[in-house]
KEZA-979086 format. One record per residue (C-alpha): residue in one letter; x, y, z; residue number from 1. Coordinates in steps of 0.02 Angstrom, whole numbers, plus 50000, padded with zeros to 5 digits. Layout:
residues N
residu: A, c1: X, c2: Y, c3: Z, num: NUM
...
This chain:
residues 310
residu: M, c1: 48754, c2: 50778, c3: 49245, num: 1
residu: K, c1: 48829, c2: 50704, c3: 49402, num: 2
residu: K, c1: 48840, c2: 50813, c3: 49558, num: 3
residu: L, c1: 49010, c2: 50847, c3: 49636, num: 4
residu: L, c1: 49035, c2: 50918, c3: 49808, num: 5
residu: L, c1: 49200, c2: 51017, c3: 49810, num: 6
residu: V, c1: 49256, c2: 51071, c3: 49985, num: 7
residu: A, c1: 49430, c2: 51137, c3: 49948, num: 8
residu: D, c1: 49531, c2: 51293, c3: 49922, num: 9
residu: V, c1: 49574, c2: 51263, c3: 49740, num: 10
residu: P, c1: 49609, c2: 51379, c3: 49592, num: 11
residu: K, c1: 49459, c2: 51439, c3: 49493, num: 12
residu: E, c1: 49534, c2: 51353, c3: 49341, num: 13
residu: A, c1: 49511, c2: 51185, c3: 49426, num: 14
residu: V, c1: 49330, c2: 51226, c3: 49465, num: 15
residu: D, c1: 49300, c2: 51278, c3: 49283, num: 16
residu: R, c1: 49376, c2: 51114, c3: 49226, num: 17
residu: L, c1: 49265, c2: 51012, c3: 49339, num: 18
residu: S, c1: 49111, c2: 51114, c3: 49294, num: 19
residu: Q, c1: 49125, c2: 51051, c3: 49115, num: 20
residu: I, c1: 49088, c2: 50875, c3: 49175, num: 21
residu: F, c1: 48996, c2: 50893, c3: 49342, num: 22
residu: D, c1: 48866, c2: 50999, c3: 49425, num: 23
residu: V, c1: 48989, c2: 51073, c3: 49553, num: 24
residu: V, c1: 48942, c2: 51135, c3: 49726, num: 25
residu: W, c1: 49097, c2: 51229, c3: 49781, num: 26
residu: L, c1: 49120, c2: 51265, c3: 49966, num: 27
residu: P, c1: 49271, c2: 51341, c3: 50056, num: 28
residu: D, c1: 49383, c2: 51222, c3: 50153, num: 29
residu: R, c1: 49320, c2: 51300, c3: 50314, num: 30
residu: A, c1: 49136, c2: 51276, c3: 50272, num: 31
residu: S, c1: 49018, c2: 51239, c3: 50416, num: 32
residu: V, c1: 48952, c2: 51064, c3: 50446, num: 33
residu: A, c1: 48779, c2: 51128, c3: 50402, num: 34
residu: D, c1: 48838, c2: 51192, c3: 50232, num: 35
residu: I, c1: 48931, c2: 51029, c3: 50199, num: 36
residu: L, c1: 48778, c2: 50927, c3: 50243, num: 37
residu: K, c1: 48671, c2: 51032, c3: 50127, num: 38
residu: G, c1: 48797, c2: 51012, c3: 49986, num: 39
residu: A, c1: 48811, c2: 50826, c3: 50017, num: 40
residu: L, c1: 48632, c2: 50789, c3: 49970, num: 41
residu: G, c1: 48628, c2: 50702, c3: 49803, num: 42
residu: A, c1: 48817, c2: 50714, c3: 49773, num: 43
residu: Q, c1: 48893, c2: 50568, c3: 49680, num: 44
residu: A, c1: 49072, c2: 50619, c3: 49721, num: 45
residu: V, c1: 49170, c2: 50728, c3: 49842, num: 46
residu: I, c1: 49337, c2: 50815, c3: 49822, num: 47
residu: C, c1: 49401, c2: 50891, c3: 49983, num: 48
residu: D, c1: 49555, c2: 50964, c3: 50068, num: 49
residu: P, c1: 49638, c2: 50854, c3: 50202, num: 50
residu: T, c1: 49589, c2: 50990, c3: 50329, num: 51
residu: V, c1: 49403, c2: 50959, c3: 50302, num: 52
residu: K, c1: 49314, c2: 50850, c3: 50429, num: 53
residu: I, c1: 49202, c2: 50721, c3: 50349, num: 54
residu: E, c1: 49130, c2: 50629, c3: 50497, num: 55
residu: S, c1: 48996, c2: 50496, c3: 50508, num: 56
residu: L, c1: 48854, c2: 50624, c3: 50503, num: 57
residu: V, c1: 48915, c2: 50688, c3: 50333, num: 58
residu: I, c1: 48950, c2: 50511, c3: 50273, num: 59
residu: E, c1: 48770, c2: 50464, c3: 50312, num: 60
residu: A, c1: 48707, c2: 50614, c3: 50212, num: 61
residu: L, c1: 48819, c2: 50563, c3: 50065, num: 62
residu: A, c1: 48781, c2: 50376, c3: 50075, num: 63
residu: P, c1: 48627, c2: 50364, c3: 49965, num: 64
residu: S, c1: 48714, c2: 50437, c3: 49813, num: 65
residu: C, c1: 48902, c2: 50456, c3: 49840, num: 66
residu: S, c1: 49029, c2: 50330, c3: 49776, num: 67
residu: I, c1: 49198, c2: 50414, c3: 49804, num: 68
residu: I, c1: 49285, c2: 50541, c3: 49916, num: 69
residu: S, c1: 49448, c2: 50605, c3: 49839, num: 70
residu: V, c1: 49568, c2: 50703, c3: 49949, num: 71
residu: C, c1: 49683, c2: 50843, c3: 49887, num: 72
residu: G, c1: 49822, c2: 50778, c3: 49997, num: 73
residu: N, c1: 49919, c2: 50622, c3: 50045, num: 74
residu: E, c1: 49825, c2: 50590, c3: 50207, num: 75
residu: C, c1: 49644, c2: 50576, c3: 50262, num: 76
residu: M, c1: 49655, c2: 50585, c3: 50452, num: 77
residu: L, c1: 49494, c2: 50688, c3: 50465, num: 78
residu: I, c1: 49384, c2: 50571, c3: 50364, num: 79
residu: D, c1: 49287, c2: 50434, c3: 50451, num: 80
residu: V, c1: 49353, c2: 50296, c3: 50336, num: 81
residu: D, c1: 49264, c2: 50159, c3: 50433, num: 82
residu: A, c1: 49098, c2: 50247, c3: 50406, num: 83
residu: A, c1: 49140, c2: 50275, c3: 50222, num: 84
residu: T, c1: 49182, c2: 50088, c3: 50202, num: 85
residu: K, c1: 49022, c2: 50035, c3: 50289, num: 86
residu: N, c1: 48923, c2: 50142, c3: 50165, num: 87
residu: S, c1: 49021, c2: 50078, c3: 50014, num: 88
residu: I, c1: 49107, c2: 50246, c3: 49982, num: 89
residu: L, c1: 49285, c2: 50236, c3: 49915, num: 90
residu: V, c1: 49416, c2: 50352, c3: 49993, num: 91
residu: C, c1: 49570, c2: 50402, c3: 49891, num: 92
residu: T, c1: 49719, c2: 50513, c3: 49921, num: 93
residu: S, c1: 49864, c2: 50579, c3: 49817, num: 94
residu: T, c1: 50016, c2: 50468, c3: 49802, num: 95
residu: V, c1: 50139, c2: 50609, c3: 49769, num: 96
residu: T, c1: 50304, c2: 50587, c3: 49862, num: 97
residu: V, c1: 50332, c2: 50729, c3: 49986, num: 98
residu: S, c1: 50496, c2: 50671, c3: 50065, num: 99
residu: D, c1: 50600, c2: 50809, c3: 49984, num: 100
residu: S, c1: 50477, c2: 50945, c3: 50034, num: 101
residu: V, c1: 50471, c2: 50884, c3: 50215, num: 102
residu: A, c1: 50660, c2: 50864, c3: 50220, num: 103
residu: D, c1: 50677, c2: 51045, c3: 50162, num: 104
residu: M, c1: 50559, c2: 51098, c3: 50302, num: 105
residu: I, c1: 50657, c2: 50999, c3: 50432, num: 106
residu: F, c1: 50816, c2: 51090, c3: 50381, num: 107
residu: A, c1: 50728, c2: 51257, c3: 50379, num: 108
residu: L, c1: 50674, c2: 51223, c3: 50560, num: 109
residu: L, c1: 50848, c2: 51162, c3: 50605, num: 110
residu: F, c1: 50927, c2: 51323, c3: 50540, num: 111
residu: A, c1: 50793, c2: 51435, c3: 50611, num: 112
residu: E, c1: 50812, c2: 51362, c3: 50785, num: 113
residu: G, c1: 51000, c2: 51331, c3: 50780, num: 114
residu: R, c1: 51045, c2: 51503, c3: 50710, num: 115
residu: R, c1: 50903, c2: 51592, c3: 50802, num: 116
residu: I, c1: 50833, c2: 51669, c3: 50643, num: 117
residu: I, c1: 50658, c2: 51702, c3: 50713, num: 118
residu: E, c1: 50728, c2: 51794, c3: 50863, num: 119
residu: G, c1: 50843, c2: 51894, c3: 50750, num: 120
residu: N, c1: 50698, c2: 51947, c3: 50641, num: 121
residu: E, c1: 50599, c2: 52001, c3: 50794, num: 122
residu: Y, c1: 50748, c2: 52096, c3: 50862, num: 123
residu: V, c1: 50756, c2: 52201, c3: 50703, num: 124
residu: S, c1: 50567, c2: 52217, c3: 50685, num: 125
residu: F, c1: 50550, c2: 52287, c3: 50859, num: 126
residu: G, c1: 50678, c2: 52421, c3: 50822, num: 127
residu: R, c1: 50814, c2: 52357, c3: 50937, num: 128
residu: F, c1: 50951, c2: 52334, c3: 50805, num: 129
residu: R, c1: 51089, c2: 52463, c3: 50824, num: 130
residu: G, c1: 51245, c2: 52377, c3: 50760, num: 131
residu: P, c1: 51333, c2: 52209, c3: 50762, num: 132
residu: C, c1: 51240, c2: 52055, c3: 50823, num: 133
residu: P, c1: 51218, c2: 52063, c3: 51011, num: 134
residu: N, c1: 51291, c2: 51922, c3: 51116, num: 135
residu: E, c1: 51117, c2: 51860, c3: 51168, num: 136
residu: L, c1: 51076, c2: 51814, c3: 50986, num: 137
residu: Y, c1: 51229, c2: 51708, c3: 50951, num: 138
residu: G, c1: 51175, c2: 51539, c3: 50883, num: 139
residu: D, c1: 51258, c2: 51372, c3: 50851, num: 140
residu: D, c1: 51360, c2: 51311, c3: 50706, num: 141
residu: I, c1: 51275, c2: 51187, c3: 50590, num: 142
residu: S, c1: 51428, c2: 51125, c3: 50497, num: 143
residu: L, c1: 51522, c2: 50985, c3: 50583, num: 144
residu: K, c1: 51383, c2: 50957, c3: 50711, num: 145
residu: T, c1: 51301, c2: 50788, c3: 50738, num: 146
residu: L, c1: 51125, c2: 50757, c3: 50673, num: 147
residu: G, c1: 51026, c2: 50612, c3: 50743, num: 148
residu: I, c1: 50888, c2: 50541, c3: 50629, num: 149
residu: I, c1: 50762, c2: 50430, c3: 50714, num: 150
residu: G, c1: 50691, c2: 50309, c3: 50584, num: 151
residu: K, c1: 50743, c2: 50252, c3: 50410, num: 152
residu: G, c1: 50665, c2: 50263, c3: 50236, num: 153
residu: D, c1: 50643, c2: 50399, c3: 50105, num: 154
residu: L, c1: 50626, c2: 50548, c3: 50222, num: 155
residu: S, c1: 50776, c2: 50498, c3: 50327, num: 156
residu: R, c1: 50878, c2: 50477, c3: 50169, num: 157
residu: A, c1: 50827, c2: 50648, c3: 50104, num: 158
residu: V, c1: 50871, c2: 50729, c3: 50270, num: 159
residu: C, c1: 51036, c2: 50637, c3: 50276, num: 160
residu: L, c1: 51089, c2: 50699, c3: 50104, num: 161
residu: R, c1: 51055, c2: 50878, c3: 50158, num: 162
residu: A, c1: 51154, c2: 50854, c3: 50318, num: 163
residu: K, c1: 51301, c2: 50785, c3: 50222, num: 164
residu: A, c1: 51301, c2: 50939, c3: 50111, num: 165
residu: F, c1: 51330, c2: 51041, c3: 50271, num: 166
residu: N, c1: 51471, c2: 50927, c3: 50330, num: 167
residu: M, c1: 51367, c2: 50858, c3: 50474, num: 168
residu: K, c1: 51402, c2: 50691, c3: 50555, num: 169
residu: V, c1: 51245, c2: 50583, c3: 50543, num: 170
residu: F, c1: 51180, c2: 50448, c3: 50659, num: 171
residu: Y, c1: 51019, c2: 50354, c3: 50631, num: 172
residu: A, c1: 50921, c2: 50241, c3: 50747, num: 173
residu: S, c1: 50813, c2: 50104, c3: 50674, num: 174
residu: G, c1: 50765, c2: 49925, c3: 50705, num: 175
residu: E, c1: 50844, c2: 49880, c3: 50536, num: 176
residu: N, c1: 50987, c2: 49939, c3: 50428, num: 177
residu: D, c1: 50951, c2: 50058, c3: 50285, num: 178
residu: G, c1: 51070, c2: 50019, c3: 50143, num: 179
residu: V, c1: 51057, c2: 50192, c3: 50066, num: 180
residu: L, c1: 51096, c2: 50279, c3: 50232, num: 181
residu: D, c1: 51242, c2: 50161, c3: 50258, num: 182
residu: K, c1: 51314, c2: 50201, c3: 50087, num: 183
residu: V, c1: 51317, c2: 50389, c3: 50125, num: 184
residu: E, c1: 51408, c2: 50352, c3: 50288, num: 185
residu: A, c1: 51265, c2: 50379, c3: 50409, num: 186
residu: K, c1: 51305, c2: 50271, c3: 50560, num: 187
residu: R, c1: 51171, c2: 50160, c3: 50634, num: 188
residu: V, c1: 51170, c2: 50170, c3: 50823, num: 189
residu: T, c1: 51052, c2: 50130, c3: 50966, num: 190
residu: L, c1: 50918, c2: 50258, c3: 51009, num: 191
residu: N, c1: 51003, c2: 50298, c3: 51174, num: 192
residu: E, c1: 51171, c2: 50325, c3: 51087, num: 193
residu: L, c1: 51091, c2: 50439, c3: 50960, num: 194
residu: L, c1: 51004, c2: 50542, c3: 51094, num: 195
residu: A, c1: 51161, c2: 50555, c3: 51203, num: 196
residu: F, c1: 51278, c2: 50616, c3: 51065, num: 197
residu: S, c1: 51172, c2: 50714, c3: 50940, num: 198
residu: D, c1: 51169, c2: 50904, c3: 50934, num: 199
residu: Y, c1: 51011, c2: 50902, c3: 50827, num: 200
residu: V, c1: 50879, c2: 50765, c3: 50830, num: 201
residu: T, c1: 50740, c2: 50740, c3: 50701, num: 202
residu: I, c1: 50612, c2: 50605, c3: 50731, num: 203
residu: H, c1: 50526, c2: 50520, c3: 50583, num: 204
residu: D, c1: 50467, c2: 50346, c3: 50632, num: 205
residu: E, c1: 50479, c2: 50188, c3: 50739, num: 206
residu: Y, c1: 50503, c2: 50265, c3: 50912, num: 207
residu: R, c1: 50405, c2: 50377, c3: 51029, num: 208
residu: L, c1: 50505, c2: 50493, c3: 51140, num: 209
residu: T, c1: 50459, c2: 50515, c3: 51323, num: 210
residu: K, c1: 50536, c2: 50585, c3: 51481, num: 211
residu: E, c1: 50667, c2: 50448, c3: 51496, num: 212
residu: N, c1: 50726, c2: 50490, c3: 51319, num: 213
residu: F, c1: 50731, c2: 50677, c3: 51348, num: 214
residu: D, c1: 50835, c2: 50647, c3: 51504, num: 215
residu: I, c1: 50970, c2: 50565, c3: 51398, num: 216
residu: M, c1: 50984, c2: 50707, c3: 51273, num: 217
residu: K, c1: 51116, c2: 50843, c3: 51281, num: 218
residu: S, c1: 51060, c2: 50999, c3: 51371, num: 219
residu: S, c1: 51120, c2: 51091, c3: 51214, num: 220
residu: A, c1: 51020, c2: 50983, c3: 51094, num: 221
residu: I, c1: 50881, c2: 51040, c3: 50979, num: 222
residu: L, c1: 50736, c2: 50925, c3: 50938, num: 223
residu: I, c1: 50636, c2: 50934, c3: 50775, num: 224
residu: N, c1: 50471, c2: 50851, c3: 50734, num: 225
residu: A, c1: 50390, c2: 50883, c3: 50565, num: 226
residu: V, c1: 50305, c2: 50714, c3: 50544, num: 227
residu: N, c1: 50181, c2: 50659, c3: 50676, num: 228
residu: T, c1: 50122, c2: 50719, c3: 50848, num: 229
residu: E, c1: 50114, c2: 50539, c3: 50908, num: 230
residu: L, c1: 50304, c2: 50524, c3: 50898, num: 231
residu: L, c1: 50325, c2: 50632, c3: 51055, num: 232
residu: D, c1: 50246, c2: 50632, c3: 51226, num: 233
residu: E, c1: 50202, c2: 50816, c3: 51222, num: 234
residu: N, c1: 50180, c2: 50834, c3: 51410, num: 235
residu: D, c1: 50353, c2: 50763, c3: 51440, num: 236
residu: L, c1: 50422, c2: 50873, c3: 51301, num: 237
residu: V, c1: 50349, c2: 51032, c3: 51379, num: 238
residu: S, c1: 50427, c2: 50984, c3: 51545, num: 239
residu: A, c1: 50595, c2: 50950, c3: 51465, num: 240
residu: I, c1: 50594, c2: 51121, c3: 51379, num: 241
residu: K, c1: 50540, c2: 51219, c3: 51533, num: 242
residu: E, c1: 50661, c2: 51128, c3: 51645, num: 243
residu: G, c1: 50806, c2: 51158, c3: 51525, num: 244
residu: K, c1: 50840, c2: 50975, c3: 51491, num: 245
residu: I, c1: 50856, c2: 51016, c3: 51306, num: 246
residu: K, c1: 50900, c2: 51183, c3: 51227, num: 247
residu: G, c1: 50758, c2: 51202, c3: 51103, num: 248
residu: V, c1: 50624, c2: 51124, c3: 50997, num: 249
residu: A, c1: 50554, c2: 51157, c3: 50823, num: 250
residu: L, c1: 50385, c2: 51080, c3: 50786, num: 251
residu: D, c1: 50284, c2: 51078, c3: 50625, num: 252
residu: V, c1: 50156, c2: 50959, c3: 50703, num: 253
residu: F, c1: 50082, c2: 50977, c3: 50877, num: 254
residu: S, c1: 49921, c2: 50980, c3: 50977, num: 255
residu: K, c1: 49829, c2: 51137, c3: 51030, num: 256
residu: E, c1: 49874, c2: 51103, c3: 51210, num: 257
residu: C, c1: 50061, c2: 51091, c3: 51166, num: 258
residu: A, c1: 50051, c2: 51252, c3: 51066, num: 259
residu: K, c1: 49978, c2: 51343, c3: 51217, num: 260
residu: E, c1: 50121, c2: 51286, c3: 51327, num: 261
residu: L, c1: 50263, c2: 51324, c3: 51206, num: 262
residu: S, c1: 50202, c2: 51477, c3: 51109, num: 263
residu: G, c1: 50305, c2: 51633, c3: 51147, num: 264
residu: L, c1: 50456, c2: 51541, c3: 51219, num: 265
residu: D, c1: 50616, c2: 51600, c3: 51138, num: 266
residu: N, c1: 50685, c2: 51425, c3: 51118, num: 267
residu: C, c1: 50530, c2: 51355, c3: 51031, num: 268
residu: I, c1: 50475, c2: 51370, c3: 50850, num: 269
residu: L, c1: 50301, c2: 51314, c3: 50798, num: 270
residu: T, c1: 50246, c2: 51311, c3: 50617, num: 271
residu: P, c1: 50071, c2: 51262, c3: 50552, num: 272
residu: N, c1: 50101, c2: 51092, c3: 50470, num: 273
residu: M, c1: 50197, c2: 51165, c3: 50323, num: 274
residu: G, c1: 50304, c2: 51016, c3: 50286, num: 275
residu: C, c1: 50235, c2: 50975, c3: 50113, num: 276
residu: A, c1: 50148, c2: 51143, c3: 50088, num: 277
residu: T, c1: 50231, c2: 51199, c3: 49927, num: 278
residu: L, c1: 50140, c2: 51266, c3: 49777, num: 279
residu: K, c1: 50208, c2: 51129, c3: 49666, num: 280
residu: K, c1: 50153, c2: 50988, c3: 49782, num: 281
residu: R, c1: 49985, c2: 51071, c3: 49810, num: 282
residu: N, c1: 49948, c2: 51080, c3: 49623, num: 283
residu: I, c1: 50000, c2: 50898, c3: 49599, num: 284
residu: M, c1: 49884, c2: 50844, c3: 49741, num: 285
residu: I, c1: 49737, c2: 50941, c3: 49671, num: 286
residu: N, c1: 49763, c2: 50864, c3: 49501, num: 287
residu: D, c1: 49779, c2: 50691, c3: 49580, num: 288
residu: A, c1: 49613, c2: 50715, c3: 49671, num: 289
residu: I, c1: 49526, c2: 50769, c3: 49510, num: 290
residu: R, c1: 49605, c2: 50627, c3: 49412, num: 291
residu: N, c1: 49545, c2: 50496, c3: 49537, num: 292
residu: V, c1: 49365, c2: 50555, c3: 49522, num: 293
residu: L, c1: 49372, c2: 50558, c3: 49332, num: 294
residu: D, c1: 49456, c2: 50387, c3: 49327, num: 295
residu: Y, c1: 49326, c2: 50314, c3: 49445, num: 296
residu: F, c1: 49181, c2: 50361, c3: 49331, num: 297
residu: D, c1: 49279, c2: 50309, c3: 49177, num: 298
residu: G, c1: 49314, c2: 50139, c3: 49254, num: 299
residu: N, c1: 49502, c2: 50164, c3: 49260, num: 300
residu: T, c1: 49626, c2: 50110, c3: 49394, num: 301
residu: L, c1: 49634, c2: 50229, c3: 49543, num: 302
residu: Q, c1: 49785, c2: 50287, c3: 49643, num: 303
residu: G, c1: 49799, c2: 50303, c3: 49833, num: 304
residu: I, c1: 49650, c2: 50196, c3: 49881, num: 305
residu: V, c1: 49632, c2: 50198, c3: 50069, num: 306
residu: N, c1: 49490, c2: 50074, c3: 50097, num: 307
residu: E, c1: 49421, c2: 49918, c3: 50014, num: 308
residu: I, c1: 49242, c2: 49909, c3: 49959, num: 309
residu: D, c1: 49156, c2: 49741, c3: 49936, num: 310
C-alpha cells in the first residue's frame, strides 16, 4: 500500500476515503517542520493545505519516494516549486473558479467599510447603544456611488454585476477593453481618471498603487484589496491612511507589518484572506486534491498542473 502524507484540515470522511487506498499519515495543517519531515519519509504522495510550507528541506526528504504534491486550494505560494521540479515531483492545485466567492467578499468589505458595520457592532457590544444611531456612526450610501475596478477579467466582471445591482456607476482601468464589462455599461477609463472620480476602488490586476496614485484619490474614497498584497505599496498605503489622503481601506490580503500599522484604526478593516473561504469551495478543493492524486496513480489526466517534469 502506497504511503500518503496528508497535511491538511480535512473532514474525517475524506481521511477514511483515502485510508482505503493509502497508508495515510495525517498531520494538522499547522504541524511543525519536524513532524512534516518525519511524515515525509517514504511518502509517495502529499496532499496539503495551501497554508502549509513545503520548502526545499521537506522536498529533499520527499524526493527519494514522492511523485506528486496535490494542494487543497487554487494556489501554491508556500511550496518550493523549483525544488519540486528539480526532484521530479509534480505539483497540482485545484482549478475551481473562485471569482464569485471573491466578488462576494469584496462587496462584503465594501459594505462593512462604507456603512461602518464593524464599528456599529462594537458600539453595541461595548454597551454604548442607547437609542437611534449616533452621528459619529453615519456611513455612506452605496447606491448611485461610483465604483472603480482596476483590472479586467472574470473577477472584475463578477464585481461589476454586483455593483450594477446596487445602481452603482462603474469605471474600469485596463490596458485592454473587456467586451463583457463594456456590454454591462462599465466605462473604461485611464487609471488616473478612475482614481480621481471613484468613491470605492477595488484592485484586481495589472497595476500597482503607490503614493502618487493615493495622492490622486478622493479624500472620501475607500480602497479594497482582496486579491494580492503585491498590488499595493503597503508603506505608501499606511501613510495615505494616517495622513487622511483616503477615507478608509478594507484588506483581505496584507503583510504582518501592514497589519501592525493598521490594526485598531476605525477606518481600516482587515480580514484573514477569506476571499474564497466558503464551505462549498473548500469541499470542492479537497475533492480536487484527492482526485489529482488518484488520477496520477491511475495514469489519468491531471488538473491544475503547476510545473513540468521531464
